[in-house]
C-alpha positions in Angstrom: 0.0 0.0 0.0 1.4 3.4 -0.9 1.7 6.1 1.7 -0.9 8.1 -0.3 -3.4 5.3 -0.1 -2.8 4.7 3.6 -3.2 8.5 4.2 -6.5 8.5 2.3 -7.7 5.5 4.3 -6.9 7.3 7.5 -8.8 10.3 6.3 -11.8 8.2 5.5 -11.8 6.7 9.0 -11.5 10.2 10.5 -14.3 11.6 8.4 -16.7 8.8 9.0 -16.1 8.7 12.7 -15.8 12.5 13.1 -12.3 12.4 14.5 -9.8 15.2 14.7 -7.3 15.5 11.8 -4.4 14.3 14.0 -6.3 11.3 15.5 -4.4 8.0 15.3 -6.8 5.6 13.6 -4.5 2.7 13.0 -5.5 0.9 16.2 -9.2 1.4 15.8 -11.2 -1.9 16.1 -15.0 -2.2 15.8 -15.3 -4.2 19.0 -13.8 -1.5 21.2 -14.7 1.7 19.4 -18.1 3.1 20.5 -18.7 5.1 17.3 -18.2 2.0 15.1 -21.7 0.6 15.5 -23.8 -1.0 12.8 -24.6 2.4 11.2 -21.0 3.4 11.5 -20.0 0.2 9.7 -22.3 0.9 6.8 -21.1 4.4 6.5 -17.5 3.3 6.6 -17.9 0.7 4.0 -19.8 3.1 1.7 -17.1 5.7 2.1 -14.3 3.1 1.4 -16.2 1.9 -1.7 -16.7 5.5 -2.9 -13.2 6.7 -2.2 -11.4 3.7 -3.7 -13.8 3.0 -6.6 -14.4 -0.6 -5.5 -17.4 -2.8 -4.6 -17.1 -5.0 -1.5 -18.9 -8.3 -1.2 -20.9 -9.1 1.9 -18.4 -11.8 2.9 -15.7 -9.2 2.8 -17.7 -6.5 4.5 -18.3 -8.6 7.7 -14.5 -9.3 8.0 -13.5 -5.6 7.8 -13.6 -4.9 11.6 -10.5 -2.9 12.2 -8.3 -0.3 10.4 -5.7 -3.0 10.1 -8.1 -5.4 8.4 -9.2 -2.8 5.9 -5.6 -1.8 5.2 -4.7 -5.5 4.7 -7.7 -6.0 2.3 -6.7 -3.0 0.2 -3.1 -4.1 0.1 -3.9 -7.7 -0.8 -6.2 -6.5 -3.6 -3.8 -3.9 -4.9 -6.3 -1.0 -4.4 -4.3 2.1 -5.1 -5.7 5.7 -4.9 -3.9 6.6 -8.1 -6.2 4.2 -10.0 -9.4 6.0 -8.8 -10.8 8.7 -11.1 -11.3 12.2 -9.8 
């Protein structure tokens, strides 16, 4: 994952969960983060799909429960911000 893609993913997490620009999001996990409820999950997945120009299958969506798991998914699937239009 490029630094640009990682930075964009961090920005998505901050925007969805309304966190300060300097908030560390790399250790956020759904199980221990109050704002990451069912609605937060839907909003996060929607934002990721929109930002990276991808469509996530339900089997994948339910596994994306931490910043780390999302980052790993994007890395393994070679999702790079430079490939997204706009």
